[in-house]
Backbone as a ProteinNet text record, in pm:
[ID]
protein_1_A
[PRIMARY]
MPKFSSKRRVNHSASEMFDLVADVERYPEFVPLCSALKIRQRMAKPDGTEVLVADMTVSFKLVKESFTSRVTLDRANLKILVEYLQGPFSNLENRWTFEPKGQQEGEGVCDVGFFLAYEFKSRMLAMLMGSMFDAAFARFSTAFEKRADAIYGRPKPASS
[TERTIARY]
1486.7	1368.6	1380.1	1368.2	1374.5	1259.7	1292.6	1192.7	1209.6	1098	1101.5	1002.9	1046.2	961.4	985.7	878.1	894.8	783.7	811.9	711.4	733.1	628.1	637.9	526.4	560.3	458.6	409.4	278	219.1	118.3	98.5	6.8	-134.7	-181.2	-318.7	-366.6	-496.5	-549.9	-532.9	-535.2	-524.3	-639.8	-760	-873.9	-860.5	-808	-785.8	-683.6	-574.9	-471.5	-521	-599.1	-658.8	-744.4	-831.6	-919.4	-839.2	-731.8	-648.2	-585.1	-529.2	-466	-570.6	-688.2	-795.4	-857.3	-838.6	-895.5	-805.9	-793.4	-698.7	-726.2	-851.2	-883.8	-808	-767.4	-696.3	-544.7	-492.1	-346.8	-278.4	-337	-267.9	-243.5	-317.8	-301.7	-176.7	-124.2	-12.8	87.3	60.3	152.1	261.1	389.1	498.3	482.3	504.1	499.9	360.5	256.9	122	60.5	41.6	-15.5	-164.4	-213.4	-356	-394.2	-520.7	-573.9	-722.3	-763	-903.8	-953.1	-1066.6	-1128.2	-1211.3	-1181.7	-1258.3	-1379.3	-1359	-1463	-1449.5	-1563.2	-1566.2	-1673.4	-1636.6	-1736.3	-1715	-1827	-1823.8	-1829.6	-1745.2	-1741.6	-1819.4	-1871	-1946.7	-1865.7	-1731.1	-1648.2	-1625.8	-1689.3	-1678.1	-1568.6	-1487.3	-1384.1	-1445	-1375	-1412.8	-1297.7	-1330.5	-1228.3	-1244.9	-1133.3	-1130.5	-1038.1	-1071.6	-978.4	-949	-819.6	-782.2	-667	-667.4	-557.6	-481.1	-351.3	-267.2	-165.3	-146.3	-44.3	64.7	187.9	303.4	384.2	437.7	518.2	634.3	741.9	863.1	930.3	941.5	997.4	923.9	993.8	929.6	874	895.2	849	712.5	618	482.5	434.4	395.5	350.6	223.2	133.6	10.3	6	-56.4	-74.2	-206.9	-256.4	-383.8	-358	-428.8	-414.5	-549.1	-553	-669.4	-631.8	-715.9	-690.3	-796.8	-753.6	-845.8	-836.9	-948.5	-956.9	-1021.1	-941.8	-987.8	-995.4	-1105.6	-1122.3	-1121.3	-1182.8	-1191.4	-1052.6	-958.2	-823.1	-721.4	-769.9	-684.7	-566.1	-599.3	-497	-544.8	-449.5	-477	-375.9	-426.8	-341.7	-361.7	-250.8	-255.7	-192.8	-271.4	-224.4	-217.2	-104.4	-79.4	-158.8	-221.4	-297.8	-236.7	-196.8	-154	-70	30.7	112.1	258.5	348	490.4	572.1	508.4	581.3	567.7	666.9	650.5	598.7	621	572.6	558.4	452.5	432.6	349.2	400.4	329.4	337	223.1	217	120.3	164.4	81	93.1	-20	-25.5	-84.7	-31.8	-90.1	-99.7	-199.7	-224.9	-248.9	-152.9	-161.3	-186.4	-303.7	-331.1	-229.2	-184.6	-86.2	-131.8	-263	-314.1	-320.8	-324.4	-339.1	-207.8	-180.7	-64.8	-113	-102.3	-150.1	-297.4	-376.6	-519.2	-553	-453.2	-476.3	-450.3	-508.2	-482.3	-340	-280.5	-145.7	-147.7	-73.5	-65	68.6	102.1	217.1	163	217.7	178.7	291.1	256.1	353.1	328.2	436.1	428	531.6	489.3	581.1	554.6	661.1	648.6	763.4	731.4	831.6	787.3	881.8	844	959	920.8	1018	956.4	1030.4	983.2	1003.5	914.9	929.8	1050.9	1065.4	1170.1	1293.9	1410.8	1537.3	1559.6	1522.1	1543.5	1456.9	1331.4	1243.1	1295.3	1346.3	1404.2	1521.1	1603.7	1717.7	1671.3	1569.6	1519	1448.4	1364.9	1277.6	1316.6	1403.9	1436.1	1481.1	1586.3	1638.2	1538.7	1466.1	1365.1	1251	1210.2	1106.7	1153.1	1278	1331.1	1326	1365.8	1364.3	1221.3	1128.1	988.5	928.2	953.7	897.1	952.6	1075.6	1133.2	1057.2	991.7	916.1	767.4	721.4	579.8	526.8	595.7	548.1	530.4	629.3	622.5	505.6	482.1	371.7	237.6	218.2	91.8	77.6	187.9	182.4	148.5	208.7	177.5	32.3	-15.8	-155.9	-249.1	-216	-297	-299.1	-184.5	-178.5	-269.2	-269.5	-352	-500.7	-537.7	-678.5	-733.9	-659.6	-710.4	-659.5	-571.6	-513.8	-376.6	-290.3	-152.8	-155	-90.7	-89.5	-6.9	-44.8	28.8	165.1	271.1	402.2	400.8	475.1	483.5	553.3	498.5	561.4	674.5	778.2	894	898
-1370.9	-1304.5	-1155.1	-1067.7	-923.6	-876.5	-786.2	-730.4	-579.7	-512.3	-367.7	-331.3	-245.2	-205.1	-57.7	15.2	155.4	195.3	298.2	357.6	508	578.9	724.4	792.2	901.1	984.1	1082.8	1088.5	1178.8	1270.1	1385.3	1485	1468.4	1345.3	1311.8	1207	1197.6	1102.8	958.7	866.4	724	680.3	730.4	689.9	746.8	868.1	924.1	839.5	803.6	725.8	584.2	525.8	394.3	403.2	503.7	520.1	536.1	610.8	635.5	505.1	425.8	299.4	196.9	199.3	105.1	133	251.9	290.5	239.5	107	44.8	77.3	104.5	135.7	258.3	346.8	470.2	452.3	336.8	315.9	352.1	318	353.3	504.5	587	732.1	782.7	706.1	761.4	660.5	532.3	434.1	399.1	408.1	373.4	231.8	216.4	90.8	36	81.5	28	90.6	8.1	61	30.5	-69.4	-102.5	-180.1	-166.3	-242.5	-264.9	-390.3	-425.4	-509.3	-469.1	-545.3	-657.5	-780.9	-896.3	-923.2	-905	-941.1	-851.9	-818.9	-738.2	-798.4	-830	-889.5	-842.6	-821.4	-785.8	-914.8	-924.2	-1042.3	-1013.9	-1119.1	-1100.8	-1033	-1046	-984.3	-834.6	-778.6	-635.4	-598.5	-695.6	-665.6	-671.1	-610.2	-616.6	-683.5	-776	-848.9	-822.7	-787.2	-763.5	-865.7	-909.3	-985.3	-894.2	-866.1	-765.7	-815.3	-770.5	-794.6	-663.3	-666.8	-548.8	-575.4	-478.9	-488.8	-388.4	-438.9	-352.3	-354.1	-238.1	-233	-137.3	-174	-93.1	-116.6	-11	-19	-127.3	-233.2	-336.6	-453.1	-451.9	-561.4	-525.6	-618.5	-597.4	-728.5	-725.3	-845.1	-814.1	-912.3	-898	-1005.7	-971.8	-1070.8	-1045	-1149.9	-1144.2	-1156.7	-1075.5	-1082.5	-1062.9	-1107.9	-1087.3	-976.6	-874	-758.9	-757.1	-766.5	-761.9	-624.8	-552.6	-418.4	-429.3	-409.2	-419.8	-279.1	-210.9	-71.7	-58.2	-152.1	-142.9	-141.1	-216.4	-223.6	-142.7	-69.9	14.2	-64.6	-179.6	-265	-312.3	-329.1	-383.9	-494.6	-610.8	-725.6	-763.9	-781.4	-823.3	-961.7	-1057.7	-1195.4	-1232	-1284.1	-1321.2	-1445.6	-1442.7	-1558	-1620.9	-1536.3	-1590.5	-1488.7	-1537.2	-1448.9	-1487.7	-1389.6	-1418.6	-1438.7	-1430.5	-1445.3	-1587.8	-1629.8	-1753.6	-1717.2	-1590.4	-1542.5	-1390.5	-1340	-1195.5	-1172.6	-1090.6	-1057.3	-906.4	-845.1	-699.9	-664.1	-577.4	-532.5	-381.8	-320.4	-177.7	-164.1	-72	-39	113.1	159	302.4	328.8	395.2	417.9	565.3	599.5	738.7	787	910.1	967.6	1102.3	1121	1244.4	1358.8	1475.3	1597.2	1675.1	1736.7	1824.9	1946.6	2062.8	2185.7	2173.7	2098.2	2085.3	1987.7	1918.7	1824.2	1682.1	1583.4	1443.9	1404.6	1319.1	1270.1	1118.9	1045.3	900.5	847.6	728.6	655.2	553.3	554	458.5	356.1	230.5	122.1	45.5	12.8	-59.7	-170.7	-293.9	-407.1	-483.7	-523.3	-601.4	-701.5	-826	-929.1	-998.7	-1022.1	-1085.7	-1168.2	-1263.3	-1344.8	-1384.8	-1361	-1398.8	-1548.5	-1609.5	-1750.5	-1766.8	-1673.3	-1681.3	-1602.1	-1667.4	-1598.2	-1482.2	-1503.4	-1398.1	-1276.4	-1300.8	-1190.2	-1119.1	-1195.5	-1136.1	-1045.9	-1088.9	-1007.4	-882.8	-897.4	-784	-680.3	-727.5	-636.4	-614	-697.5	-690.7	-555.1	-498.2	-370.2	-257.6	-267.6	-166.8	-173.5	-294.2	-310	-246.7	-275.2	-220.1	-67.3	-7.1	139.3	192.8	123.9	168.6	159.2	50	34.2	138.3	180.4	285.5	417	434.3	556.9	545.2	426.7	405.3	500.6	507.4	590.5	735.1	786	923.5	942.5	844	854	862.7	782	784.5	914	962.8	1087.8	1205.8	1208.9	1315.4	1307.7	1186.1	1167.3	1217.9	1187.6	1235.2	1388.2	1450	1596.8	1652	1584.7	1630.6	1610.9	1498.9	1466.9	1544.4	1543.2	1598.1	1738.9	1788.4	1920.6	1906.4	1993.1	1990.6	2033.8	1955.7	1994.2	2119.8	2193.3	2314.3	2274.4	2348.8	2316.8	2344.8	2264.7	2284.1	2416.1	2490.9	2619	2594.3	2675.7	2654.9	2747.4
88.3	34.8	65.9	-35.7	-10.7	77.9	170	260.7	265.8	283.5	300.3	409.6	499.1	609.4	638.4	666.9	705.1	801.2	878.2	965.7	957.1	919.5	903.7	979.7	1044.2	1108.3	1002.4	985.4	886.7	955.5	898.1	954	899.1	903.9	866	966	983.4	1081.8	1033.6	1129	1096.8	1006.6	1031.7	947.9	806.6	791.9	657.9	581.7	649.2	581.6	549.8	640.5	613	486.3	479.4	363.4	234.6	241.8	124.7	74.2	164.8	125.9	83.9	147.5	114.1	-22.9	-76.6	-206.4	-318.9	-328	-419.9	-566.9	-600.1	-740	-790.5	-701.1	-738.9	-749.6	-713.1	-713.6	-845.3	-962	-1086.2	-1101.1	-1028.5	-1037.2	-966.3	-867.1	-790	-734.5	-738.9	-680.3	-781.4	-739.8	-830.7	-885.7	-1014.8	-1090.4	-1118.3	-1048.8	-1068.6	-1192.9	-1297.6	-1421.7	-1433.7	-1358	-1362.9	-1236.8	-1197.8	-1085.4	-1108.7	-1096.4	-1118.2	-1001.1	-944.1	-836	-898.4	-863.7	-912.1	-823.7	-693	-596.5	-474	-412.1	-290.3	-200.6	-75.4	14.8	157.8	227.3	369	449.2	551.3	638	765.7	832.3	956.8	1068.1	1063.6	1167.5	1144.9	1040.5	1014.1	915.4	875.1	776.1	636.1	542.5	401.9	328.4	238.2	164.6	15.6	-48.2	-192.2	-256.1	-375	-457.4	-575.8	-595.4	-695.4	-781.7	-907.4	-1000	-1014.7	-988.6	-1004.1	-1113	-1200.2	-1303.8	-1271.2	-1265.1	-1244.6	-1373.2	-1408.1	-1529.6	-1512.6	-1579.2	-1580.4	-1713.8	-1792.7	-1927.3	-2006.4	-2050.4	-2132.3	-2051.1	-1919.3	-1834	-1775.8	-1792.2	-1740.6	-1679.6	-1552.9	-1483.1	-1406.1	-1400.5	-1322.8	-1215.5	-1103.6	-998	-928.4	-863.4	-793.2	-644	-566	-420.7	-352.6	-227.6	-141.8	-44.6	-38.5	47.7	156.9	281.2	394.4	459	456	513.2	651.7	754.8	893.1	952.8	923.8	966.5	1119.4	1191.3	1337.6	1402.4	1344.6	1399.7	1319.5	1217.4	1132.8	1076	1014	953.2	817.2	727.1	594.3	569.2	529.2	500	354.2	282.9	142.8	134.9	83.8	70.1	-77.6	-116.7	-255	-293.9	-411.8	-459.9	-584.8	-682.8	-811.7	-886.4	-961	-1043.3	-1043.5	-1067.6	-1088	-959.9	-844.4	-718.8	-664.8	-588.3	-512.1	-373.5	-335	-205.8	-210.9	-149.2	-136.8	-12.3	77.8	200.5	219.1	244.1	257.5	370.2	462.6	574	590.4	623.3	656.9	796.3	876.2	1005.8	1016.4	1090.2	1105.8	1254.4	1320.2	1464.5	1493.3	1549.8	1585.7	1688.1	1670.6	1762.5	1815.8	1823	1881.5	1783.8	1839.6	1759.7	1759	1647.6	1634.5	1558	1618.7	1553.1	1514.1	1591.9	1564	1452.9	1399.6	1290.8	1339.6	1272.8	1306.8	1268.8	1349.7	1324.4	1345.6	1263.9	1284.3	1233.7	1280	1227.4	1128.7	1007.9	904.9	893.1	918.7	905.6	776.8	707.2	580.6	583.9	556.2	549.8	421.7	354	231.7	225.6	196.1	168.9	40.8	-49.2	-175.8	-231.5	-315.3	-385.4	-519.1	-626.2	-759	-782.7	-862.9	-901.4	-992.6	-1084.7	-1187	-1144.4	-1155.2	-1125	-1221.2	-1348	-1447.2	-1415.3	-1379.6	-1344.2	-1218.4	-1124.2	-1002.9	-1039.6	-1133.8	-1176.3	-1250.5	-1335.6	-1413.3	-1325.9	-1233.2	-1160.1	-1013.9	-960.2	-818	-768.7	-827	-778.2	-805.2	-916.7	-948	-846.7	-805.1	-703.1	-572.4	-534.4	-409	-410.8	-521.3	-533	-526.5	-592	-592.1	-452.4	-380.8	-247.3	-151.4	-173.1	-89.8	-109	-225.1	-253.9	-219.4	-180.5	-151.5	-45.4	67.2	178.1	134.8	62	14	-81.7	-169.7	-265.8	-194.3	-89.7	-15.7	64.5	119.6	195.3	103.1	-14.7	-111.5	-156.5	-175.4	-215	-104.3	21.8	134.7	138	114.4	111.9	1.6	-114.6	-227.1	-199.1	-136.3	-111.2	8.6	119.3	245.3	275.4	192.9	217	279.3	238.4	289.9	436.2	523.7	665.1	686.8	790.2	825	880.5	845.1	902.6	1052.9	1126.5	1272.4	1300.6	1395.9	1431.1	1528	1516.6	1602.7	1720.1
[MASK]
++++++++++++++++++++++++++++++++++++++++++++++++++++++++++++++++++++++++++++++++++++++++++++++++++++++++++++++++++++++++++++++++++++++++++++++++++++++++++++++++

């Protein structure tokens, strides 16, 4: 099963980055391959988490696939879990973590962790989209960091 994992230090606070990733409705504006996203359901849980059920459409050239997932937003622990419900995968697991790392040049700094494991149901779809998915996921971290710079302001470069 293909897996992708990254951890990047960004010059934005953990809560800013959590908010940015939790704003799934905006994904079509900047996330590689995401052409549409629709929230089906949104509910607050007694434990303080928020759960969304969302349909995401990914497209590349002539291939277009949609899938449904449950997204658990755990603001208190700065974690986001995406659980696959329905679509072209036999398995999909996605986790985000946001670890505060103090202040740098007076700005918030955090480590953003991203993990994804997936497997397509169809061998043909895996052959068509597999390498393209791998390339897109490698660009995910950069896409979110650029979006944070656009939303929250570009961080000042570290002085030497």
